[in-house]
KEMI-263977 format. One record per atom (N, C-alpha, C, O): x, y, z; residue in one letter; atom name. Coordinates in pm, 1 decimal, decimal comma. Layout:
N
ROBA          u          v          w   residu   atome
ROBA          X          Y          Z        A      CA
...
END
This chain:
64
ROBA          u          v          w   residu   atome
ROBA     1696,9     2614,4     3274,6        M       N
ROBA     1609,7     2684,8     3345,9        M      CA
ROBA     1469,7     2623,6     3333,0        M       C
ROBA     1456,2     2543,8     3240,2        M       O
ROBA     1371,4     2645,9     3404,9        S       N
ROBA     1221,7     2582,4     3406,4        S      CA
ROBA     1144,7     2636,4     3316,0        S       C
ROBA     1180,4     2743,6     3267,2        S       O
ROBA     1012,8     2570,1     3270,2        D       N
ROBA      910,3     2604,9     3200,0        D      CA
ROBA      837,7     2665,6     3317,6        D       C
ROBA      789,6     2773,8     3284,1        D       O
ROBA      813,0     2635,4     3441,3        T       N
ROBA      744,0     2639,6     3461,7        T      CA
ROBA      732,6     2701,4     3634,9        T       C
ROBA      776,7     2642,3     3733,4        T       O
ROBA      646,3     2861,8     3633,8        F       N
ROBA      703,1     2951,7     3745,6        F      CA
ROBA      561,8     2936,2     3802,9        F       C
ROBA      468,4     2874,6     3751,7        F       O
ROBA      564,1     3030,5     3965,1        H       N
ROBA      457,7     2985,9     4015,6        H      CA
ROBA      449,7     3165,4     4028,7        H       C
ROBA      545,0     3242,0     4043,4        H       O
ROBA      340,6     3190,5     4020,6        T       N
ROBA      291,6     3348,4     4044,6        T      CA
ROBA      241,6     3353,7     4172,2        T       C
ROBA      279,2     3250,5     4227,9        T       O
ROBA      166,4     3430,7     4258,7        P       N
ROBA      132,4     3423,1     4371,1        P      CA
ROBA      -28,7     3475,9     4328,9        P       C
ROBA      -39,2     3575,4     4257,2        P       O
ROBA     -149,0     3405,6     4376,0        V       N
ROBA     -315,5     3403,3     4326,4        V      CA
ROBA     -339,0     3508,6     4374,7        V       C
ROBA     -313,2     3519,2     4494,6        V       O
ROBA     -397,7     3630,3     4301,2        S       N
ROBA     -448,8     3769,5     4351,5        S      CA
ROBA     -590,5     3789,0     4306,6        S       C
ROBA     -623,8     3805,2     4189,2        S       O
ROBA     -672,4     3786,1     4411,3        V       N
ROBA     -827,2     3859,4     4389,5        V      CA
ROBA     -852,8     3955,8     4473,1        V       C
ROBA     -823,9     3957,1     4592,7        V       O
ROBA     -919,3     4056,6     4398,8        D       N
ROBA     -950,7     4126,6     4469,3        D      CA
ROBA    -1051,1     4139,0     4621,8        D       C
ROBA    -1169,6     4153,1     4591,5        D       O
ROBA    -1034,3     4137,3     4730,5        P       N
ROBA    -1092,5     4128,6     4835,5        P      CA
ROBA    -1218,9     4153,5     4817,6        P       C
ROBA    -1301,9     4069,1     4851,2        P       O
ROBA    -1263,8     4296,6     4750,9        R       N
ROBA    -1419,8     4329,4     4769,6        R      CA
ROBA    -1501,9     4194,9     4665,2        R       C
ROBA    -1624,9     4191,6     4668,4        R       O
ROBA    -1443,9     4115,0     4598,2        L       N
ROBA    -1487,1     4014,4     4526,1        L      CA
ROBA    -1513,1     3894,5     4583,6        L       C
ROBA    -1605,4     3815,4     4564,2        L       O
ROBA    -1419,0     3891,0     4657,7        L       N
ROBA    -1428,3     3786,2     4752,2        L      CA
ROBA    -1552,9     3783,0     4830,3        L       C
ROBA    -1599,7     3671,8     4854,9        L       O
ROBA    -1620,7     3900,0     4878,0        E       N
ROBA    -1713,0     3914,1     4966,0        E      CA
ROBA    -1791,8     3921,9     4904,0        E       C
ROBA    -1898,4     3945,9     4960,7        E       O
ROBA    -1794,4     3910,5     4778,5        V       N
ROBA    -1949,2     3921,5     4719,0        V      CA
ROBA    -1954,8     3763,3     4641,9        V       C
ROBA    -2068,1     3730,6     4606,5        V       O
ROBA    -1888,2     3703,5     4624,7        L       N
ROBA    -1870,5     3600,6     4522,9        L      CA
ROBA    -1972,4     3470,5     4639,8        L       C
ROBA    -1990,5     3485,9     4760,6        L       O
ROBA    -2006,6     3389,1     4581,5        V       N
ROBA    -2082,2     3251,2     4655,9        V      CA
ROBA    -2106,3     3159,7     4556,2        V       C
ROBA    -2155,2     3180,4     4445,1        V       O
ROBA    -2048,9     3005,5     4629,3        C       N
ROBA    -2103,6     2897,6     4569,5        C      CA
ROBA    -2221,6     2881,2     4476,1        C       C
ROBA    -2336,2     2883,6     4520,9        C       O
ROBA    -2193,0     2862,4     4329,7        P       N
ROBA    -2312,4     2872,7     4269,6        P      CA
ROBA    -2402,3     2710,8     4260,1        P       C
ROBA    -2496,0     2676,4     4188,1        P       O
ROBA    -2336,7     2647,9     4350,7        V       N
ROBA    -2438,6     2554,1     4377,6        V      CA
ROBA    -2498,2     2517,7     4533,8        V       C
ROBA    -2581,2     2428,2     4550,2        V       O
ROBA    -2441,0     2604,5     4652,1        T       N
ROBA    -2480,0     2588,9     4799,2        T      CA
ROBA    -2522,5     2707,1     4840,7        T       C
ROBA    -2576,7     2721,7     4950,2        T       O
ROBA    -2488,2     2867,1     4700,9        R       N
ROBA    -2500,0     2994,8     4759,7        R      CA
ROBA    -2422,4     3078,7     4889,5        R       C
ROBA    -2428,9     3194,2     4931,4        R       O
ROBA    -2325,3     2923,3     4939,7        G       N
ROBA    -2264,1     2966,0     5068,0        G      CA
ROBA    -2142,0     3043,2     5071,0        G       C
ROBA    -2121,5     3070,5     4952,8        G       O
ROBA    -2068,1     3083,3     5127,1        K       N
ROBA    -1942,1     3106,0     5152,7        K      CA
ROBA    -1810,5     3073,6     5089,9        K       C
ROBA    -1812,3     2951,0     5078,8        K       O
ROBA    -1695,2     3119,5     5042,2        L       N
ROBA    -1605,0     3075,0     4988,0        L      CA
ROBA    -1472,4     3128,1     5027,5        L       C
ROBA    -1451,1     3249,2     5022,5        L       O
ROBA    -1378,3     3040,2     5068,3        T       N
ROBA    -1249,2     3065,0     5094,9        T      CA
ROBA    -1154,0     3056,2     4984,3        T       C
ROBA    -1138,8     2959,7     4909,4        T       O
ROBA    -1094,9     3161,4     4982,5        L       N
ROBA     -949,2     3142,5     4895,3        L      CA
ROBA     -830,4     3055,4     4949,7        L       C
ROBA     -791,8     3075,4     5064,8        L       O
ROBA     -773,8     2964,2     4875,4        D       N
ROBA     -693,4     2859,9     4913,5        D      CA
ROBA     -548,3     2950,3     4827,1        D       C
ROBA     -551,6     2916,0     4708,9        D       O
ROBA     -462,9     3022,1     4845,5        R       N
ROBA     -389,2     3062,7     4813,6        R      CA
ROBA     -305,3     2961,1     4756,4        R       C
ROBA     -271,2     2970,9     4638,5        R       O
ROBA     -266,1     2858,7     4832,1        K       N
ROBA     -140,3     2785,4     4787,5        K      CA
ROBA     -199,1     2676,9     4620,9        K       C
ROBA     -137,5     2655,6     4516,4        K       O
ROBA     -327,5     2636,0     4662,3        T       N
ROBA     -396,8     2586,1     4515,4        T      CA
ROBA     -428,2     2651,1     4405,6        T       C
ROBA     -429,5     2613,3     4288,5        T       O
ROBA     -464,8     2798,0     4475,8        G       N
ROBA     -488,5     2912,9     4360,3        G      CA
ROBA     -622,0     2850,0     4339,3        G       C
ROBA     -626,7     2768,6     4247,0        G       O
ROBA     -767,7     2878,7     4429,0        E       N
ROBA     -850,9     2808,0     4443,6        E      CA
ROBA     -968,6     2884,5     4518,4        E       C
ROBA     -939,9     2942,3     4623,3        E       O
ROBA    -1077,5     2887,9     4479,0        L       N
ROBA    -1177,9     2927,1     4552,6        L      CA
ROBA    -1264,2     2785,1     4620,8        L       C
ROBA    -1306,5     2697,1     4545,9        L       O
ROBA    -1280,6     2779,5     4758,7        V       N
ROBA    -1325,5     2644,4     4798,9        V      CA
ROBA    -1452,2     2677,3     4894,1        V       C
ROBA    -1475,1     2753,6     4987,9        V       O
ROBA    -1506,4     2601,6     4837,0        S       N
ROBA    -1652,9     2576,4     4895,1        S      CA
ROBA    -1684,7     2450,7     4977,8        S       C
ROBA    -1693,1     2356,1     4899,6        S       O
ROBA    -1702,3     2418,4     5083,8        R       N
ROBA    -1679,4     2356,3     5208,8        R      CA
ROBA    -1810,2     2228,6     5169,3        R       C
ROBA    -1800,9     2105,9     5167,2        R       O
ROBA    -1937,3     2326,8     5139,0        G       N
ROBA    -2045,5     2282,9     5172,1        G      CA
ROBA    -2068,7     2207,2     5053,4        G       C
ROBA    -2135,5     2103,9     5056,2        G       O
ROBA    -2016,3     2253,7     4947,2        A       N
ROBA    -2013,2     2172,5     4791,2        A      CA
ROBA    -1910,9     2059,9     4746,8        A       C
ROBA    -1891,1     1987,3     4649,4        A       O
ROBA    -1861,8     2083,1     4860,5        K       N
ROBA    -1678,9     1994,2     4840,3        K      CA
ROBA    -1620,6     2028,6     4749,7        K       C
ROBA    -1528,0     1958,5     4709,0        K       O
ROBA    -1659,6     2168,6     4675,5        L       N
ROBA    -1590,9     2175,4     4546,5        L      CA
ROBA    -1480,2     2302,5     4608,2        L       C
ROBA    -1471,8     2370,9     4710,2        L       O
ROBA    -1401,7     2285,7     4474,0        A       N
ROBA    -1266,9     2365,9     4458,1        A      CA
ROBA    -1283,3     2498,1     4276,7        A       C
ROBA    -1268,8     2451,7     4163,6        A       O
ROBA    -1300,1     2582,0     4291,8        Y       N
ROBA    -1296,7     2661,2     4188,5        Y      CA
ROBA    -1155,9     2697,7     4140,9        Y       C
ROBA    -1062,6     2711,2     4220,1        Y       O
ROBA    -1143,0     2714,5     3998,3        P       N
ROBA     -987,8     2745,9     4046,1        P      CA
ROBA    -1011,8     2891,0     3954,8        P       C
ROBA    -1104,9     2942,6     3893,0        P       O
ROBA     -865,7     2923,5     3986,9        I       N
ROBA     -866,6     3105,0     3956,6        I      CA
ROBA     -761,8     3118,3     3823,3        I       C
ROBA     -640,1     3105,8     3810,0        I       O
ROBA     -833,3     3138,7     3765,4        R       N
ROBA     -726,4     3148,0     3607,1        R      CA
ROBA     -688,6     3290,0     3578,6        R       C
ROBA     -787,1     3359,5     3553,7        R       O
ROBA     -549,4     3366,2     3574,4        D       N
ROBA     -502,2     3436,0     3563,9        D      CA
ROBA     -585,6     3622,8     3597,0        D       C
ROBA     -610,3     3726,4     3535,3        D       O
ROBA     -600,2     3557,2     3748,9        G       N
ROBA     -658,0     3652,0     3865,2        G      CA
ROBA     -842,2     3634,3     3832,2        G       C
ROBA     -915,9     3704,9     3901,0        G       O
ROBA     -897,2     3553,3     3742,7        V       N
ROBA    -1012,0     3522,4     3739,1        V      CA
ROBA    -1090,0     3398,5     3788,4        V       C
ROBA    -1077,0     3283,7     3746,1        V       O
ROBA    -1157,5     3433,7     3866,9        P       N
ROBA    -1201,5     3309,1     3934,2        P      CA
ROBA    -1331,6     3262,1     3826,2        P       C
ROBA    -1414,2     3342,3     3782,5        P       O
ROBA    -1329,2     3114,6     3794,6        I       N
ROBA    -1417,5     3003,6     3746,2        I      CA
ROBA    -1491,3     2964,0     3766,0        I       C
ROBA    -1498,7     2841,7     3754,3        I       O
ROBA    -1623,2     3056,5     3820,3        M       N
ROBA    -1719,5     2990,7     3873,4        M      CA
ROBA    -1820,9     2917,0     3847,4        M       C
ROBA    -1938,5     2933,7     3879,7        M       O
ROBA    -1740,7     2780,3     3749,0        L       N
ROBA    -1869,3     2676,4     3685,2        L      CA
ROBA    -1820,7     2623,9     3754,2        L       C
ROBA    -1705,7     2629,7     3797,8        L       O
ROBA    -1978,9     2508,1     3793,2        P       N
ROBA    -1951,1     2373,9     3879,2        P      CA
ROBA    -1881,8     2233,8     3800,2        P       C
ROBA    -1841,1     2130,0     3852,5        P       O
ROBA    -1884,9     2270,0     3666,5        E       N
ROBA    -1805,3     2173,4     3555,1        E      CA
ROBA    -1636,5     2202,0     3551,0        E       C
ROBA    -1550,8     2134,7     3493,7        E       O
ROBA    -1627,0     2273,2     3597,6        E       N
ROBA    -1490,1     2305,3     3574,5        E      CA
ROBA    -1395,2     2315,4     3699,9        E       C
ROBA    -1274,7     2340,4     3695,5        E       O
ROBA    -1495,2     2283,8     3848,8        A       N
ROBA    -1446,5     2297,2     3960,9        A      CA
ROBA    -1406,0     2100,8     4020,9        A       C
ROBA    -1457,1     1990,7     4000,4        A       O
ROBA    -1310,9     2144,3     4084,1        R       N
ROBA    -1233,3     2055,8     4164,1        R      CA
ROBA    -1342,8     1991,0     4234,2        R       C
ROBA    -1430,1     2066,6     4276,7        R       O
ROBA    -1357,8     1848,8     4257,9        T       N
ROBA    -1390,6     1778,2     4397,9        T      CA
ROBA    -1337,3     1721,6     4512,2        T       C
ROBA    -1279,0     1614,7     4530,4        T       O
ROBA    -1373,2     1829,2     4599,7        L       N
ROBA    -1275,1     1757,5     4734,0        L      CA
ROBA    -1300,7     1662,1     4762,4        L       C
ROBA    -1405,2     1621,5     4711,6        L       O
ROBA    -1229,7     1568,8     4854,9        D       N
ROBA    -1215,6     1476,3     4938,7        D      CA
ROBA    -1329,0     1465,2     5034,1        D       C
ROBA    -1327,9     1378,6     5121,5        D       O
END
């Protein structure tokens, strides 16, 4: 039996409508596969932990 299991990322759609990138103030898109909110303008991916978006630039992953 594996210790790892994946649960679907779930974020309230109304929350997604009001959240913006803290760096660019631009739109974010939900990447369900990685469980992140992506800011293409800032080239950052913000993690979602336990259904809560972590909107801190220092917690974000840099995109290529």
